[in-house]
C-alpha positions in Angstrom: 314.7 234.5 130.3 311.7 233.1 129.1 309.9 236.5 129.1 313.2 237.8 127.7 313.2 235.0 124.5 309.7 235.9 124.1 310.0 239.4 124.1 312.7 239.3 121.4 310.7 236.5 119.2 308.2 239.2 119.5 310.1 242.3 118.1 311.9 240.9 115.2 313.3 243.9 114.4 314.1 245.4 116.9 316.8 242.6 117.1 317.5 243.2 114.0 318.1 246.6 114.8 320.1 246.3 117.2 323.0 244.1 115.0 322.7 246.3 112.0 323.9 249.0 114.4 326.5 246.8 115.9 327.8 245.8 112.0 327.4 249.9 111.3 330.2 251.2 113.9 332.2 247.9 113.2 332.1 248.4 109.7 332.8 252.3 109.7 335.9 251.9 112.6 337.3 249.4 109.6 336.7 251.9 106.7 338.2 254.9 108.7 341.2 253.1 110.4 341.9 251.5 106.8 345.7 253.4 106.5 346.4 252.4 103.0 343.6 254.6 101.1 342.6 257.7 101.1 340.4 260.0 102.3 338.8 259.8 99.9 338.0 256.4 98.5 337.1 256.1 102.8 333.9 258.5 102.4 333.6 256.9 99.6 332.9 253.5 101.6 330.4 255.3 103.7 327.5 254.9 102.0 328.1 250.7 101.3 328.4 251.3 105.2 325.0 252.5 106.3 323.4 250.9 103.0 324.5 247.1 103.6 323.3 248.1 107.7 320.5 249.2 106.6 319.5 245.8 105.0 320.6 243.9 108.2 318.3 246.0 110.2 314.7 245.7 107.9 315.7 242.5 105.8 312.7 241.0 107.4 310.1 243.8 107.1 311.3 244.9 103.5 312.2 241.5 102.6 313.2 241.8 98.6 313.5 245.4 98.4 316.2 245.2 101.0 318.2 242.1 98.3 317.8 244.5 95.8 319.5 247.0 97.6 322.2 244.9 98.5 322.6 243.6 95.2 323.2 247.9 93.5 325.7 248.0 97.3 327.4 245.6 95.8 327.5 246.6 92.2 328.3 249.9 93.0 331.4 248.7 95.3 332.2 246.9 91.9 331.8 250.1 90.1 334.2 252.9 92.4 336.4 250.0 93.3 335.5 250.3 96.9 337.4 247.9 99.5 335.4 245.2 100.8 334.7 246.0 104.7 332.7 243.8 107.3 329.1 245.6 106.5 329.2 243.2 103.0 328.8 240.3 105.7 325.5 242.1 105.0 325.3 239.8 102.0 325.5 236.6 103.4 322.2 237.8 105.6 320.5 238.8 103.7 320.5 235.4 101.0 319.6 233.4 103.8 316.9 235.7 104.4 315.6 234.9 101.0 316.1 231.4 100.6 314.0 231.0 104.2 311.1 233.5 104.0 307.7 232.3 102.7 306.6 235.7 101.1 309.4 235.3 98.3 309.1 233.6 95.6 310.9 230.3 95.2 311.6 231.6 91.2 312.9 234.2 94.1 314.8 232.7 96.0 316.3 230.8 93.0 317.0 234.0 90.8 319.2 235.1 94.7 321.0 232.1 94.2 323.0 232.6 91.0 323.6 235.9 92.2 324.9 235.4 94.7 327.1 232.7 93.1 328.1 235.2 90.5 329.0 238.2 93.2 331.3 236.3 94.6 333.8 234.6 92.1 333.6 238.6 90.5 334.8 240.3 94.0 337.7 237.7 94.2 338.8 238.8 91.2 338.1 242.4 91.8 339.6 241.8 94.8 342.3 239.3 95.7 343.3 238.1 91.9 346.6 236.5 91.4 347.7 237.6 88.4 350.6 235.0 88.6 348.8 232.1 89.8 345.9 231.0 87.9 345.5 228.3 89.6 345.3 229.6 93.4 343.0 232.6 91.8 341.0 229.3 90.9 340.4 228.0 94.1 340.6 231.2 95.7 336.8 232.0 93.8 335.7 228.7 94.2 336.4 229.1 97.9 334.9 232.6 97.5 331.8 230.9 96.5 330.8 228.4 99.6 329.8 231.2 102.0 326.9 232.5 99.1 326.3 229.2 98.5 325.7 227.5 102.6 323.9 230.6 103.7 321.3 230.2 100.4 320.8 225.9 101.2 320.7 226.3 104.9 317.8 229.3 103.9 316.4 227.0 102.0 316.1 224.0 104.5 314.7 226.8 107.0 312.1 227.7 105.0 311.4 224.0 103.4 310.8 223.1 108.0 308.3 225.9 108.8 306.4 224.6 105.8 306.3 221.1 106.6 306.0 222.8 109.8 303.2 225.1 108.8 301.5 221.4 107.5 301.9 219.3 109.9 299.8 222.2 111.8 296.9 223.1 109.6 296.5 219.1 109.1 295.8 219.1 113.2 293.4 222.2 113.5 291.2 220.8 110.2 291.6 217.2 112.4 290.5 218.7 115.9 287.4 220.5 113.5 286.9 216.8 112.4 286.8 215.8 115.7 284.3 218.6 117.5 282.3 218.0 114.0 282.0 214.0 115.1 281.9 215.0 118.4 279.0 216.9 118.0 277.2 214.5 115.0 277.3 211.3 118.0 275.8 213.7 120.5 273.0 214.4 118.3 272.6 211.6 116.9 272.3 210.0 120.5 269.4 213.1 121.5 267.6 212.0 118.2 267.7 208.3 119.8 266.8 209.1 123.7 264.2 211.8 122.3 262.3 208.5 120.0 263.0 206.3 122.8 261.4 208.5 125.6 258.4 209.3 123.2 257.7 205.8 122.4 257.7 204.6 126.5 256.0 207.8 126.7 253.5 207.6 124.5 252.2 204.6 124.9 252.4 203.4 129.0 250.6 206.8 129.5 247.9 206.3 127.0 247.0 202.6 128.5 247.0 204.5 132.1 244.7 206.8 130.6 242.3 204.5 128.9 242.2 202.0 131.9 241.9 205.6 134.0 238.4 205.9 132.2 237.6 202.5 132.2 237.8 202.7 136.6 236.4 206.1 137.0 233.6 204.7 134.3 233.0 201.1 136.8 233.5 202.7 140.4 231.0 202.0 141.7 228.5 199.2 139.4 231.6 196.7 139.0 234.1 197.8 142.0 236.7 194.3 141.2 237.0 195.8 137.4 237.9 198.6 138.9 240.5 197.6 140.9 242.5 195.1 137.6 242.4 198.9 136.1 244.4 200.4 138.7 246.2 197.3 139.1 247.2 197.8 135.3 248.3 201.5 135.5 250.2 200.8 138.6 252.6 198.7 137.0 252.1 200.4 133.2 253.2 202.9 135.5 255.6 201.6 137.4 257.0 200.0 133.6 257.8 203.4 132.2 259.3 204.9 135.6 261.7 202.3 134.9 262.4 202.4 131.4 262.9 206.8 131.6 265.0 206.1 134.6 267.4 203.5 132.4 267.1 206.6 129.6 268.4 209.2 131.4 271.1 207.0 133.6 272.5 206.5 129.6 272.0 210.3 129.3 273.8 210.8 132.9 277.1 208.4 132.3 276.6 207.4 128.4 276.6 203.3 130.0 272.9 201.6 131.0 272.1 201.4 134.6 272.2 198.3 135.9 269.8 198.2 138.8 267.3 196.3 140.5 264.8 198.7 138.3 266.8 197.8 135.3 264.3 197.3 132.1 266.9 195.7 129.0 265.2 197.2 125.6 262.3 195.5 124.6 263.0 193.4 121.1 260.5 191.0 118.7 259.6 188.3 121.6 258.3 190.8 123.5 255.7 192.7 120.9 253.6 189.4 122.1 253.7 190.6 125.5 252.9 193.7 124.2 249.1 192.5 122.3 248.2 191.7 125.4 248.9 194.9 127.5 246.9 196.6 124.8 244.1 194.0 124.6 244.3 194.6 129.1 243.7 198.5 127.7 240.5 197.3 126.0 241.5 197.3 122.0 241.1 194.6 120.3 244.1 193.0 118.6 244.9 190.1 115.9 248.1 189.2 116.7 249.7 186.5 114.2 253.4 185.3 113.0 254.6 184.1 109.8 258.0 182.5 108.8 259.9 180.7 111.8 261.1 182.7 114.5 264.6 183.7 115.1 267.0 186.0 117.2 267.6 189.1 114.2 270.4 192.1 115.9 269.4 194.3 118.0 268.2 197.7 115.9 266.5 195.4 114.3 264.3 194.1 117.5 264.6 197.5 119.0 262.7 199.2 115.6 260.0 196.0 115.5 259.5 196.8 118.6 259.2 200.3 118.8 256.9 200.2 114.8 254.4 198.5 116.4 254.7 200.1 119.7 253.5 203.1 118.4 251.7 202.1 115.9 248.8 200.8 118.6 249.0 203.9 120.5 248.3 205.6 117.6 245.2 203.3 117.2 244.0 203.8 120.3 244.1 207.5 120.0 242.6 208.5 116.6 240.8 205.2 116.0 237.9 205.6 118.2 235.8 203.9 120.7 235.0 200.9 118.0 238.3 200.3 116.7 240.0 197.5 116.5 243.4 195.9 115.2 245.7 193.3 113.8 249.9 192.6 113.2 251.4 190.5 111.9 255.3 189.4 111.4 256.7 188.0 108.6 260.3 185.9 109.1 261.9 186.6 105.4 265.3 185.2 105.0 266.4 188.8 104.7 264.6 190.7 107.0 262.0 190.7 109.3 258.0 192.4 107.6 255.6 194.3 109.8 251.7 194.9 108.6 250.2 197.1 111.7 246.1 198.2 110.4 242.6 199.5 112.3 239.2 199.9 111.7 238.8 203.0 113.3 238.9 206.3 111.9 242.3 207.0 111.0 244.5 209.8 111.9 243.9 213.5 110.2 245.8 214.0 107.5 248.2 216.6 108.2 249.5 214.0 111.6 251.2 212.1 108.8 252.7 214.3 106.0 256.0 216.0 107.2 255.2 215.9 111.5 252.1 218.2 111.0 252.4 221.5 111.2 250.7 221.7 114.7 254.2 219.9 115.7 252.0 216.8 116.3 252.6 213.5 114.6 256.6 213.2 116.2 255.5 209.0 116.8 255.4 208.4 112.6 258.6 211.2 112.6 260.3 208.7 115.0 259.5 205.8 112.6 260.9 207.0 109.7 264.2 207.6 110.9 264.1 204.6 113.1 263.9 202.7 109.7 266.2 205.0 108.0 268.9 203.8 111.1 268.4 199.9 109.8 268.8 200.9 106.4 264.8 199.8 106.0 261.0 201.1 104.0 258.3 202.1 105.9 254.8 203.0 104.3 252.3 204.6 106.4 248.5 206.5 105.4 244.9 205.9 106.0 243.5 201.9 104.5 241.1 202.1 101.1 238.5 200.3 103.1 238.5 203.1 106.0 240.7 203.0 109.5 244.8 203.7 109.3 247.6 201.2 107.9 251.7 200.9 108.4 253.1 198.2 106.7 257.8 198.1 107.3 260.7 196.0 106.0 263.3 195.6 108.2 266.7 194.1 106.8 269.1 191.6 108.5 271.8 194.3 106.7 271.9 197.9 106.3 271.7 198.9 102.1 
């Protein structure tokens, strides 16, 4: 049954043609069996039967032309004094179709309503008038208007309901597209965040491991104890890097931090001092100062501060040279946190801190700017006038 219903919905003209053929047959029999009409009168009525059947068959395919064909047929019946027949029911059908069709303008729909209201009294006065009873004529004319008015009102309500449903569908599609766009943006943002985290973890810890490994190889024969300490540092740094990477990969797989014995909480400002000690153990001289009253800050600000200091010290080890030293200064303001990381080394090449570099380098500073932007802060990075490199950042407590 459902397949039949779907088939009929896909072929509306075929359905209308069936009803038109049925209407044509009934109307033709009615005209042929009319005992009060002459043969000539019956023949004159045949074109109106054919025309109204065509109106019903093609009403949805060519709505406007079929409406005017129905109007012309009505005028033809009035002029030829053709008696009403069952085929005239097509006038109500085409009036409903005009009112219900979204392809027909509102102006034409209202015009059709006016024509329908005019045509019905004309038909009544032409064929059913009682010359002796004026009141009956008026009541009869009013009753003749009712079917046309109901047909138009029903069609117009269907048109309104269809338009409302189309708006709901369109709105639902638009909301679905917006949700998809928001989901894609969220995925992109999360990927960028995890990429920054992986870069910071890998770049810092691997650079520490490389420095310690070089030092251990250099003193392996002359100072075995120092080599052993360096290897222990490499081992500890490697485990820390693996633990942080497991945490990030756990977020990638499930979207939530993994609670396990290897879980490492996100770094904060308090751990910057531990970071400095780790860098000092790797052979870089670092001066660390804190100004103002330390206090808890929003987690995003604390993580951003830690990662900036981590990346800055990593860059010093990579680009500052063997004799470079650095200084880290944290300043607690009433409305934010200030960071200043400087070194007296050779400094990074210009292309490494301008637009990321044509060779693909400089991703650390790009990550810094992205992190700063996420918390609404400002970043200034570049060579110092007296040599070396300088990174200055201001992290507000609230986004601007």
